[in-house]
N, C-alpha and C positions, 0 to 999 in steps of 0.2 A: 408178603413179598412175592412175586411170582416169578417163575423161571422165564428168561428170555426165550422167545420161540425160535431164535437161531441155534440154540444150544441142543446137542444131541444127548440122548438119554446117556447116563454114565454106565460104563461097563464094570463088571466085578473085577476086582484086583487080581493079577495073575501075573507071572513072568512075561507072558506074551505082551499084556497091556504095558508093563513098565518099558520093555523093549520098543514098543510102538512109540510110546510118549516120548522116550530119551532119543529116538531117531530124528525127532523134530527139534532137538536142543543141539546146536552147534558147539562143539568142544574143542579145546587146543590139543594138540596131539603131542605127547611126550614119550620118550623111551626112559625106563627105570633100568638100571643095571646094578650088579653086585658081583662080588667074587667070594668063592670058598674054595673048594677043590678044582673049580672051573669058573670061567665067567658066565654069568646069566643075564638076561634081559628080556624086557617085554614092552609092548606098546601099551601106553596107558592114556585113557582120556579122562580119568577121574583125578587128575592132579588139582590141588588147590592150595592157595595161600592160607595158612591157618592164623598166624600171628607175626607182627613186626618185631616184637619185642618179648621174648627172643625170637629169632627168626624161624618160624615153624612151618613145614608143608605137610600135607598128607595125600596120601593115594591108596586105592584099594588094589587088592591082588586075590584071586581066586585060590583056594587051598588046594585045588585040582591042578593048578598051573605047574609046568615043569620048573618054572623058577622059584616056586614058593620054598622049596626045601632049603635053598640057599638063603633066600630072603628071610626065612624063619630064624635064621642064626646070624645074619650079617650084621655086623656094628655099624657099617657105613653103606650108603647107597649113592649112586650117581642119577641125577635127574637132568635129563636132555631135553630142551624144548626144540621141537623140529621146525625147520623152515619149508615154505611151500615147495621148494626144490628137492625134497627128501621124502617123497611119496613112497618110493621104492624101499628105503631103509624103514620106514613105518610098516610097510607091508611085510617085510622080512621079519622083523620083531613081533609082528602079531600072528605069523604063520606057524602052527604047530608043527614041530619037527624040523624047521629050518636051521640051517647052520648059521646062527645069528652072527658069530665072531669069526666066520670063515674069510676066505681071501677077498671077497668083495666087500667087506666091512673094514673101513679105516678106523683104527681105535689104538689107544696107548694106556697104559697104566697111569693113573692120576694120583692125587692126594689120597692118602690112606688105602692105596693099592686099588682103588674103584676103577673099574674100566671107564674110559672117557672116550665118546665117539666124535670124530673129526666133523667139522663143517657145520655143526649145529648152531643155531641162532642164540642160544644161551645154555649153560650148564651150571649145576649146582653139585657139590659133593655134601651130604648131610648125615649125621649122627642119628642112628635110630633111637627114638626115646620111648615108643610104645607100640605095640601091636594089638589092637582091638578086634576080638571076635565080632563079625558081622554077617550072620547067615553063613553062606558057603564061602565068604571072603574074610579077609583081614583088613583093617584099616591101619596102615602104617603112619605114624606121625614121626617126624624127624626134624632136627635142627640144622640148618645151613652152617657149614664151617668153611667153605670156600667156594669160589664160583667165578664165572666170566658172562657178562651180559652182552659182549660186542660181536657176537658171531653175525654172519651174513643172513640176509633174506627176511621175508615177511613170514608170518605164521601159517603152519599148516593146520587145517580144521578137519574134523570128522563130523560129517552131516549126512542124513539118510543113507547111513550104511556105507558110506565111500569117503575117501581123503579128498578134500577140495581146498581152494585158496580164497582168501577174501577178494570181493570185487569191489571197485571204487564206484 
């Protein structure tokens, strides 16, 4: 079998190659929250549905993240699916050093004391069942215990290094 002439030669695997490839992968945008001494949260594009029975999700978090120390100990997390109207919220939770739970963020304490963001398309509260080492990250697996899928808006996406919306 010969290679197709339109295929470029492959590049050696590196962090830069991985980033370049995944810039081409459109991903839904979520915010993960938890509470310990203080509420924490971060924007995630690594959210996945793992199983329906029991209802499991997963997401990745860098161990250098300011949210990691709280997430490393949290029994429950909030998972918020953002709508296309929430680009500013996604950016705030992605920005290092931002006051994520400041006056411009509408939120309340939800089931299990998890911070819940207002106006999201959908949310879950999940019980953490595993934290799996994966390079400089941890893969968190959690079981949904409560939620609401009835929020407004179409999904917010992340593609080519920026937040965007679906086009019809």
